[in-house]
Every structure is written in C-alpha cells, then in structure tokens.
N, C-alpha and C positions, 0 to 999 in steps of 0.2 A: 539278861533273858532276851531271847529272840521274839520279835513282834509275830504273833500267830494270825494270819489273814485266812479268811474263808471267801473265796469269790465264787460266784453263783452265775452260770449262764443256763439258758435252754439245752443248747448243744456243746460239744466240744468243736475244737477248729476243725477236724477232720469233715464235719458237715458241710464246711465250705460256704457258710453264709458271713456276711461281713461282720456282724456283731462279734461271732464266735472267732473269727481270724483275727480280729482286734484283741480279744481276750487272751487269745494263746500268745500273741506278742507281749502283752502285760505280765502274763503268767511266767514265761521265759525270762523277761527282764527282771521281775522280782527273785528269781532263783540266785540273782547275783548280788543280792542287798542282804543276805544273811536273815532272811525271814524265813518263818515257816508256813507255808502256802499251802493251801486245799482247794483244788478246783473241782468244783460239784456241778454236773450236768447228767442229762440224760444219757442212758446207755446206749443210745441208738446207733452211734458210730465209734471207733476207737479213740481212747484217750491220747494225749502225748505222753512221751517219755517222762518217767517220774525220777526224782534224784533224792538224795539223802532228806533235804530240807523241803522238797516241793512233791506233793503226791495228789493223785486225783481221786474223786469219788464218784463211782459211777451208779447213778441213781435209776434204779428198775423203772422204766416208763414205756407208755405205749404211743406210737406214732402214727396212729390210723388217719388223725386229722390231716396231717400233711401229705398222706397218700391219697386221700380223697379229694382234698380241696386245694393243695398247695400251700396252705397256711403252716408255717413252721411253729407248731405249738403241740410239744410232747405233753402228755398227761401221766403225772408220776403215780406211782402204786402207793399204798399207804405205807408200805416198809421203807420206801424212798423218804417218804416225809418224815419219818421216825429217825432215821439215819441223818437226814438234814438238821432236824432238830438238837441232835447231839452233837454235830460239829459245830453249829452256832455256839453251844454252850461252852466249847474249848477256845472259841476265837476272842481275840483281842479287837478285831475290826471286821466287819463283813462288807464286802464289794459286789453290788448287783449290777448287772449290765442290762439295763431297761427294766421295765416294771411289769408289763402284762404279759407274765409267765408264771405259771402255777406254782413252780419252785422258788421262783423269786419272791412272789407274795407270801408264801410260807415262810421263807427264810426272814422276811422283812418282819413279819408279825412275832416269829420267834426271838428275833434279836431284840424287838420292843419289850417283849416280855421279859427278856433276861437283861433288859439294859445294856445291850452291847452295841456301840455305835455303828452306824450304817453309813456308808459312801454309795451313792446311786451314780452310776455313769449312764446318762440318758442319751441314746443314739438317734431316735426319732421321735417325730411328734404325731402327726396324724397321716394315716395312708388313704389317699383318696380313691377308695374302690369304685369301680363302675357299678356294682351292686349296691343299690340303694341301702339295703338292710345291712350289709356288712360295715358300710360307710357309717351308718348311724351307730351301729354297736361299737365302732371303734372309738367314735366321740364320746359316746357314753361312758365306755371304759376308762377313757383317759380322765373325764371327769370325776367319776366315782372311785378310780383307784390310783391312777399315775399321779395327778395332782395333789391328792391328800399324801401319798407316799412321799413325793418331793418335799413337801412342806414339813413332815414329820423328820426326814432323815438328817442326820447330823452335818453331812456335807453332800453336795449335788455338783457333778461334771457335766456338761454338755460337750458333745463332740464337734459342734459347728455352731455359728451364729443363727442358722435357720431354725435349729432345735431349740436353742435358747430363747429365741424371739417367740416361738409357739407358746413357750410356757410362761411368758410375761403374765404377771398379774398373781403368780403363786407367792404365799406368804413364806419364804424360805427362812429357816431358822439362821441361815448364814449365807452371806452372798455367793452365787453359785460362781464356778470357774469354766472357762473353755479351754479345753485341752484338745488340740487337733491330733488325730492319729498319725504315726509315722509311717515312712516307707524305707524298706531296705535298698538304698540306692547303690550298693554293692552288687545287687542283683539286677534291679530294675533301673537300667540305664540305657543310653543309646548304643545302637550297633558299633561295637568296637571297631576301630580303625583296622582296615585290612580283611575285615570279615567279607565274604562273600555273600550279599543279599540275595541272589538268585538262586545259589545253592541252598541257602535256608529256607525259601520259599518252596524249593521242590521237595525238601524233607517235609514240609509241613503240607504238601499238596495244594500249594497255591500256584496260580498263573503268574509267571515272571513278567507277563507283558500289559497287566491289567491293574488299576488301582485297587486297594484292599481296604475295605471300611471294616473296623473292629467293633465287636461287643464283646463284653466280660460281665459276667453275673449270672444269678439264676434266672431261669427261664420261667417267670411268674408275671403276672398282670402288670404290678406296679413298676416292672423295670422297662415297660414299654414295647413288650413283643409284638403288639399289634401293629404299633406304628412303624416298626421295623420291616414287618412283613410285608407292609404297602410300599415302603422304600426299596426292598429287594425286587419286588415284582415291577415298580416303576424304572428302575435303572439297572437294567441286565448287563450292562457293560462294566459295572463295579461286581467285584467279588466281595461277598459278605461273609465275614469270618465271626462264628459264635463260639465263645468258649465259656461253657458253664453246664448246668443240668436243671431239669425240672419238667413240669407237667406240659408246658407250653414247647414243646422241643421244636425247633426250626426243620429238623429232618423231616417232619411231618407236611411241610410245605411242599416237598418233592420240586424245589427250584433248582435248576442246574448251576445258578451263580452263588449258592449256599454252602459253606463249609462248616461242620460242628465239631467242636473239640470238647471232651468231657473229661479228661484225665490230666489236664495241665496245671502245674502248680510250681512256684518258685522260678527255677532256671528255664524250664521248659515254656512257662507261661511268658517268660519276658522274652523269649525268642519270638512268639506269635505277635507281642507289641513291636519288637524291632522289625518285624517283616510286614507289618501293615503301613499304611500311609495317613489314616485318619481315625480317632476313636469316637464313637456315636454311643450316646446313652440317653433317650428319650423319657427317663425315668420320673416318677412323682413320689411324693412323701417319704424322701429320704433325708438324712442329717447331712453327711458328707461320705458318700462311697469312697471307699479305697481305691477302688479302680481308676477313679480319675486321677488320683495321685500317682498311681503307677504309670497310668498312659503319660502323664506329663514327664515323669521321670525318666521314660524311655524317649522323649523328644516328640511325642505325637501332639498335634494340634487336637484340639477336644471340641466336639459339639454336644451340648448337655441341656437338660432343661434348666429354665431361669432360675428356679428355686434352688437347684443343685449349685449352680453357678455363684449363687449368693452365700454358700456356705462360708466362705472366707473372701472378705472384700479385697485382700491382697492378691486373690487370683485373677481378678478381673482382666488383666493385661494377656492371660494365657488361656482363657477358655472363652467359647462363645456360647452364651446361654439364651435359648428361645423358649418363649411361653408356648405350652401345649393348648392345642384347642379343644376345649371341653365337649365330649362326645362326638369328636370330629377325627378320627386316627388319621383318614386319608389326607385332611387339610394340613395336620400336624407335620405327617410324613412328606408332603410337599415343601412345606417349611424348612424343615430339617435337610431335605435334599438339596434345597438350593443353596444352603450354606455348605453343605458337603462339597458340592461342585465348585463354589466359591474358594473354600481351601485347597482342593485338588488342584484347581486350574493355577491358584497362586504358588504352591508348592513351599516347601521348608528349605531353606539354606542352613548350612552347618552351623552358623551363628545362633540361628533361632532355635534349632535343636538343644544347643549347648545352653541357652539362656532357660529353656525351660526344664532342663536337667538341673541347672544350678538352683532355679528357684526352689524345686522340691528339696534339693539336698540341704539347703540352707533353713528351710522353713519347717519341714515335716520330718524331724528325727525322732527315732524311736528312743534313743539315748535321752533326749530333752524330754519326751512324753513321759517317759517311766519316771523320771526324776521328779516331775511335776506331781505324779500320782503318789510318790512317796513323801513328797511335802506336804500333800492332803493328809495321808496316813499318819506323817508325825504329828501333825496338829492335832487329830483324833487321838492318838496314844498319849499325847501330853496331858490331855484331859483325862485320861485313864489315870496316869501316873499321879495327878492331883487327888485322885480319890484312893491312891495307896497302892497302885499297880506300877510296878517299873518295868519298862520295855527298852530295848535298844534299837535303833534304825540306823545303821551305818548308810553312808551314800554310795553312789556308783561311780564314782569318779576314778578310784583307782582300778575297778575292773575295766572301765572304758578306755582309760589311758594306756593299760597294759596291753589291749587288743586292738588298738587303733590301726595299727598296721597291717591286720589282717581283715577286719570288719569295720564298716562305717557306722552301723547301729544294730541295735539287738535284733536278732533273728531268730 
C-alpha cells in the first residue's frame, strides 16, 4: 500500500515565496516515490499540476493581511479547516512547512487528535521587524506556538544551521535533522560558453557597459529593501536589478539606475543571474534563502547578511557576510557597498565561476534532499507499521538514474 502524505503550507509555489517554492520541489520529488501526496494550501494563487498519485487541496482563504501589511498570512475559512481535518484523517504522515500559519496549526492539532505522525520542516526562526510590536508578537508566537509544536512533533527538519541554532533548548522527541534545500543546476548555471552576454543584457534592458548588482526576492522589509534603496542612491554608476514583487516596490524610487522584473522564473530568472556581476541580499531573519544558492550556482559572488552567510558553514569560502547595523540602514548600505565595490574591482575569473557552480552542484541537490525527506518519512511509517499499518516506501534511485542524462535534479 502506498504511503499517504499530507503536506501543508500557507501558499502554493505560484505565490513565489521561498517556503512555498521549496515545498513545490519536494512535492514534485515525492511524485516519483510511489507515494500518494496531497498538498494543501490557500487558494490565493494557482496550484501546481496534479498527477494520478499527487493532488492538491485548495483551501478557501482570505489574503487581506498580506495586501495590507505585506505579511504572508492567509486566513482560512471554516470550510477549509473542515476539509483539512478530513485529509489529516486519511494521511499516514503530515508534513508541515513552518508552524506560525493558521492552516499549519490546525493540521497539527488535528494530527495530534488522530495520532497521525507529524514532520515539521522549520524554515525560519525570528524575523527582526523594525516595528517593535511586530517583533514582540513574533517572539511571543515562537514561544507559545512554534516551540511547543516542535517539541511535540514526531520529527523536525531544519533547512539551515541558523534556524536550528535559534531553537536550541527545545526538548525534541527525536534529534532534529538539517536538510539543505536543493538547486536545479541544470537551469541555474553559469553563462554557457559561446553565449553573448551583451545580447542577453540587451534583451533584459540592462546596459552593457555598467556593472549590474542583482537582488532576487519578495519586496518586503526583512529582505533589506531600505538598505538597497540607499545603496542605489549612493552608487548611480551601478545598475541595480530587482527580481520579485511586493509592497516595497523599487519602481516607486523613480531611480534611473534601477530595473525591476516581476515575472521571471526558472530559465528566464537564470538569465538575469547570468547577466549580473554580483548578488546582494542584506536580509535578516531568514533560514537559508534559496536565491543565495541559485546565485552561486550561476557563478556570482554573493554579499549577504552575516546571519545568512552562517546558514551553512561550508559556504564560507563563497559568500561575504556582513552584520547589518541596527536601525542604521544608511550605515549598513555603506558597508555593503564597500564590499560590492571590492568584488567588482576584483572581478571573477572563469575558474572561480566554475568553483561556485561545482560547490552548489555537489552540496545542494534536490535528488539528495528529497531522499533525505523520504528517509524521515520511512522512519515515521515504520512506527505506524509497528502499530498494525503496513505501508511501502520505494526509493528514488531508479527514477533519478533513468533521468540522469536529461536532468540533474528534481525540478
């Protein structure tokens, strides 16, 4: 009998946040493991394609809070909670991506009630909001909701060392695991030999004779948009490219050296990485942003917050981490800009570009990540089997071996 997995997130991958993009990759990977997977999320954006063994559950929800404040927090309708409760009853394992979302809390309580084992994938710790009230509420919620959920879940996975360290002291039922997110290095790779970089920049509306600094992510406070705005104003000789969307849209800055791209994904996003000279991410309160891995896979030098740089110790040779100054965006911008100039003046030779890509290819594989998630699920279903339920969990080796010539990892 196939293992029945219910995976719950706040949004589907089409919402384009980091957590939901990772969840979509795992959903796609599980399709090849002969599991029956249901992905439940708010009906705010379209779900991914369904297959015979993997389907989606669109939960009726309101997204007014994100529209008003930028906080990604959909509020489910009562009917959505009923549907979610029914799906929990059918599942052998429930996978939750983070804790502080209404649907995730509801699914967790339902699973506890029905004794369905829960795997929590914790992406973030605390977000240091500038708004004192929001910051206080985040810490309180982690204390009253996240930590108790992590301590009661059958298994916990952290996506970075930073997030794991933040939750030190939690009395886990089982030692937690760190599983790094993967990168599709078949798409995110350095500019192929023979490609015309000037022509690529022309297609993207970027100047051929100026350095390009790139940011990819949602346009929200924690991503460091205020710092980036100061950087763009301080250095008009650099073209600043922004790929993403959100309330703090750089278009509103009316700066002549700023370009904004809101609909890039996959190969088109990879082209923007390839056309740029340096990747900049002055964010705070994140676990391990997937965009850092994508930038490195495309061969770019990376300047990011010190906290982000500490997500994986093995990454230290390939990123420049800087501590952000508390309540001093202009000072932080000056620090980051100095490091950007240093990298631009130094440049990157072909060997360094290759080394960055190879580091990502070998360390951050979706194939390996999904296999590691499956190992955790197997452990949980083995416990279920001991109580009289028999489930099968084939591996992914055969699938990936047969597709190795066409794809390098799950996508």
